[in-house]
N, C-alpha and C positions, 0 to 999 in steps of 0.2 A: 245570343238566344236571351227571354228573360222567361223564368219560368214559375205560374202561378198553379199552385197546385196542394189545396189539404190532401186528395190521397196520395199524390208521390210524395207527402209531406214522413206522409207511415213508411218511407223506404227507407234502406241503407242498403248503399254496396257491402259486400265482406271486404273485409281493410286485405283479409290475402289474396285473393279471388279476383275481386271485381266484380262479383255476379251476385246476387241472389239466393241466399237460402233458399230453401225446401218450403218454407214453409209460407215465406215469403212469393213466392215462386207459383201459390198453389194461391194464394189469395189475388196474382196477377192474371190469374188465365179465366176465374169466373169472373174478373175486370172486361176481362177480351170478351167474354158469352154475355156477358149482356151489351157489349157494345156489337157484336153479331147478330143482332137484330132481324137477318135475314135464315139465321138458325146455318151457318153453311162451315162455321167455325174456322173461317175470314172475313178480312172486313176491305169493304175497296175504296177509293178513292176521294166517296165522295163524305160517309165513314171516317175517315182516314182524318180529312181536311175539321171537320167539324170535330171532334176530339184534339188536335194541336192547336184549331182556332183557340177552345175554351182556357187551354192551359197556357201557353206560346206565346208572344209576341211576334212571331214570322208570319210573313204575305201569305200570300193565296199559293204564289208563284214559288216562294222558299219548300212549302210541305209540299209541292209534287215535287219539287225536284226530290225533296228526300225521300217522299215514299216514291217515287223511281228508284235511287238509289238500293231501297233496301227490298223492293219484288225482287231478288236476286235472280228468280227466276221466269222470272216475267209473263204471272201466273194473270200479272192485273189483279193481284189482291195480297192481304198478306194471311201469311197463316198466324199462330200463334207463337211461332223459334222467330221467326221475323217482326213481329210488336217484342217481344220478348225484348230481342236485342235490342231498338228501339229506347224499349222503357230502361236501359242499362244506361246509355248513352245518357238519358235528360236526369239520371238521377247521377251520373258522375256532373254535369255540366249543374245538379245545382249542386253539388257538396263542393262545386269547385275540385271537382279530381281529376278535369279531364287528360289533363297530365297522368298521372297515374295511371287511368285508366287505358292509355291510347301504347302505354309503353309495356301496361301486362297483354294489352290483346292490338299488338301493330299488325299481325299476319290481317285479322281481322277487319280492322279499318282499312290495311288499305288493300287489301280485295275489295271495298264494298270502292271506296276514292278509284278505280281503276273503272272506270264505266265500257273502254272496247275491251280489257284484260287481256293487255298487250305487255301485266309483268312491270308495266310503268307509269306513273303517272303524272302527267305533265300540271301547269299553274292554274289551266283555266279548269282540266279536273278535280285538280283539290279547291280550286274559288267556285266550283259547283255546290258545294255543300260545306264548306269550311265555314260557314256561318253557323251549324252545328253545335261547332266546338269554340265557337265563341274568335273566330280569329276573322279578320276584316282582310279584306284584297289589300291593301296597306304592305300589311304586314307579311302576307302571300311573296309577293311580288317581290319587298325586302330583301327577303330570308332566300328565294329560288333560287337564284345565281351561285347565289354560295355554296350550293349544297351538295349543285347539279356538275357536281364531278369527270362527269363523263362529255357535257356541256352539251348533251345532245334535247337541253331542254325538254328534261323528264326528268323522273329519276326512280331511280329502284328500290325496292323494296330496301336494303340496308341503308341507300343517300336516303331515301324516307322516313326512317325510324329517328335517323337525327337531326333534319328536318322538321319532323313534329318536334320533338320536344325544345328544338332552336325557338318556332313559331310558336308556341306556351308559353316558355319563361320574356322571349318580347311581345308579347302579347299583355304579359301581366305586368312588367314598365310598364308598357302603354296606356291600359288602365288604371293603374297608381299613379301616374304623371298624372293623370285627367280628371284623380280623384283630387288628388293636392290642388290641382289647380281649379276645382268647386269650390275645394274645400275654405280656397285663396280671397276666394272672389264673395263666396257669404259670413265671410270675418268681418272682408271689408265693408260687404254692405250693412252689417248689423252695426259695425264700429261712424259709420254716415249714419243711421240709423237716429245711434247712443245719443250724437253731435248737436243731428236737429231736431231730438226732442224735449231737449233742457228751455232752446230757442223756444221754440212754438209756446211751450209753457209759462216761461217765465214772459212773452207776450201776451196772454189772458188779461185779462182784466174783470176784475171780482166785484157784480156791482152787487 
């Protein structure tokens, strides 16, 4: 997930608790009230879709998945507490602090992902909103069985904590290799261009 928001660029999570300061939370609350055009102290899925479309590259389906995940009480709307949690996740992703955020708030993240309330998380549940933390399905599937100690195709809370940390490390490694590959391709293209340009200029006829 990529985030593009000048507004969110003004915020950073506290390095100790990975939450907003009281002042930042107050500013976020005023922003939330501006989104709440019906003055109901809540935003619905349509308002949420418009907001997320404006600041992320997520698809409509992904955004609705996130909405359903955050709608903890099943009310069909998000109140400020639920929106605040979303903002913290977005800021963690923006500042590349996903690992620290999940480590600090592992129980909260676990409960969000546990859609059926079974106190276990399946690979399917993790995949549903794993993109929110920039996990791709290949990374999730590749590591899931390794941390499923009980072999029941689900992770309990302790297994999840270890799994999430490994997922982030693996995803960072994948992203680093992808970036290195792209940089090599650009360098190769630039070298080829440099070789071709002298030939082109030498073939020009001066009148």
